[in-house]
Residue, then its C-alpha position, 0 to 999 in steps of 0.5 A: m849372894k854376890t860372886i867374885k867374877n872376872i878376876t884373872f888369877a895369875a895377874t892377881v897373884l903377881a900383883a899381890f906378891g909383887s907388892v912392896h908391902a908385907a901383908d898377913v892374911y887370916i883364914s878359918g872355918a870348916t874343915a871339909y875342903r881343908s886339904a884343897a885349901n892348904v894345897a892351893i895356898a902352897k901353890l900360891c906361895g910359889d911351889s909349882s910342884v905341889s899337886s895334891s894333899t899328899a905333898q910334903a908341907s916343907v917344900a921348896s919356896l915354902k915354909a909351913y909351920c903347922t900342926n894337926n892337934g896342937t902338939t904334933a908337927v905334920t908332913k902332909l898339907g892335907d893334915i894341917i889344921r893350924g899353921r903359917f905359910e910364907y912367901v918371900s919376894g923382893g925381900v918382903t915376907n907375906n904370911v898366910h895363916v890358917s886355923w881350921s876351927g869350924s864353920e860357926a867360929g869362922i863366920q863369927n870371926t870373919a863377920g865380927g871383930n876388928d881388923g886386928t885383935a880387938n873383939v876376937k873370940p878365942a877360937n881363931f888363934y893363929t901361930a906366932a911360931q917362927s920355926g919347928p913343930l907347934a905346941d899349944t903355946d905357939a897358938a897365941d896370936p888372935h886375929a880377926t879373919h879375912m875369909c872362911y869356909s862354912d858348911t852353911a850359909q851365913g843366914a843360917s848362922i847365929f852370927s848374922g846381924t844381931k842374932a847372937g845377942d852378944g852386942v855385936n852386929y855381924a857384917v854381911l859377908t860376900g861369898q859363893k857356893l863351892g860344892v856339896v858336903g854329905f853328912t850321916y848318922f853313925v854308930n859303933t860297928n857292934t851297934y850296927s850289927a845289933g840292929l841300929t842300921n837306919m835313922t829317920v827324921d822322926l827319930a832324930k827329933v826325938l833324940l834331939a829333944n830328949g837326948k835318948a830313946n829306947f833301942s826298940s824305937f830303932t829295931g821294932r823289937t819288943s825285946d829291946t825296950n830295956g836298951q837305950v840309945y844316947l845322942v852324941g853330937r857337936n857343940i854350938d860352934s859347929g856347922t855340922r850341928v847347924t846342918t843337922l838341926l836344919d835338915m831334921s826340920y828341928g830349928s838351927q837354934t833350938k836347944v837340944k840334949q846331947y851326951l858326953s861319954p868319956d869312957t865305956n862306963t860313963i855317960y852324962l848330959c853335956p855341961t853348960e859352957v861358954i864357947n866363943g862368948i856364947s853360952s850353951s844355956q842349959a845342960g845337954n845343949s853342947g857337945y864335942a868340939s870335932g867330928g874326930s872326937i865324936a868318932a873316938a867316943l863311938a868307937n868303944p861300946l858302952t857297958t851294959g845294964t845298971n853298970l852304966i854310970t849316968s852322972t859326973n860324980g859317979t853316984s847315979r846309974s842306969t835304970f835300964t837292964g839291957n844294952h846301951y848304945l851311942l849314936g852320933y852325926i858327922s860329916a862323911a868327910d870326918l867319918s872317912g877312914k875311922a875305925g870301929v864305926t859305921n854309918t847308918t842309912f838315913n830314911g832308908v837311903d845310903c850316904n854315897t855320892t850317887n845318892i847325893i847327886n841324884g837327890t835320893y839322899s837328903f842329908w847334905s849341905y852346900e859348902y861356902a867360901y866367905y870373905n869380909p869386904s872391909r878387910t880385903n887387900s891384894i893378898s887376901s883377894a888372891v888367896f880367896t880366888a885361889l881357895v874358890s878355884a881349888a874347891t870348885n875344881s876339886s873332883t867328886d870324892t866318893a870316900k868323903r862324899l864331897v860332890k862337885l857342883t857341876e855334877m849335882k842333879a838335885t838342888r835345894t833353895g837353902d840349908g835344910a830346904t826340900v831337895t828337888s831335881l834339877y831336871 
C-alpha cells in the first residue's frame, strides 16, 4: 500500500485554492471519522476558528449546505452526512462535496466509474442545492468519487478488480491507515438483563448461517429453549458487515441470513434487493442501511411467544412459546449515545479502548483513507492531505472506541487476521 509523503500542507492548500480554475471534489465512504473530516474540510475552506465537531456549520468564510437524514438541516459539522462546502478565492468558487454513504459504496465509486456521471451507482449522490436546508430532491447530482474512507482494506471489498461480477474492473486505489475502529454486538437493555450478555465466534457463525438460534445457546439454561434470538445486521453495502464477517472467520462474501423487524410484533428475513447494482442474491442476505437504523430496531423488545408474526403478509407466527430477542452488530462509534440498547462482551472481553489497545479485544478493524490516482488535482490532493492529517492526529475517543494508531500495542496483518502484540 502506498503512503502519501512529503506533502507540505500549507503550501499545497495555498497552491490549490490560489488556482484560477474552479474545481469540484467528491468524497464518500465510512462515517467513523466523519466528524474529523467535516471539521478538516471547514478549516481547509478558510475558517481558522473551527476547532471541533461542535463548531457551527455556517461560519465565516464557509457555506455548508448539509443534512443528516435527507430532510433536516444540521448546525454541527460533526452531524453532516451529505453536503457541499465552498471557498471563494479571487472570484473563483471551489466546491468540496461530501456524501458519507458507507465503506463499500465509497470504494465502489472511488475505484469505478468515470470522472463524471457515467457508470456511477446510486449511493453517491451529492447535493446540487445552492442555499438553505436540503431535501431528498436536492441530492440529485451523481458523481464518481475522488476519495473515500473505509472500515476495511480495498482487498477485502467486493469492489477490487473484477470480484463484483458487474462488468467493471475496479481500479487499485492508493491509501493509508488512519486509526482503529472498534465494533461490538449489542442487544436491547432488557435482553441483556435476561442473560444475553456475551457473544462468541462460534455463536456468531451459527447466527450468520441460520439467522436465529435458541436463547439457551447464549444463557446455558434449559428453561430458555423455547426462546429465540434473531440476527439483525447490515446490508451488502456496509463495511461494518464486511468487518464482522471477516472477524468471525465466516468469509466476507459468504451469504448470511439476517432479519428485519419493522415493529415489535413482526420479524422476517430481509427480502432480496439490488444495492448499487449488486444483488443480495437470496432472502436474508441483506439488512439495514445504517447502524442507527439497527439501533432503532433493537431499542424495542419483540413480543412474546406465538404472538410474534414471522412473515411479511402476517399469516405466519412463531412456533416458540418463550421470549424472543434481537441481536445486532454495529461500530461502537454508531452505538455511542444510543438509548435502550447495550453492548455485549465478545469472547468474554468488553469493548473498550484499553482492551482494543492491548489486544485482548479482537473485534476491530483499521480505518483507511483511499484516493483514485487517475482523478487527482491540486484541490483533491489538498483535501486528501487534510483528511489524513485530521484523522491520524485525532485523539483516542473512549466513548466511540476510536483508537489512535500510535497508541496501539497490538496489530494484525489484515482484516480479520489474528491480533498479535507489538511488543
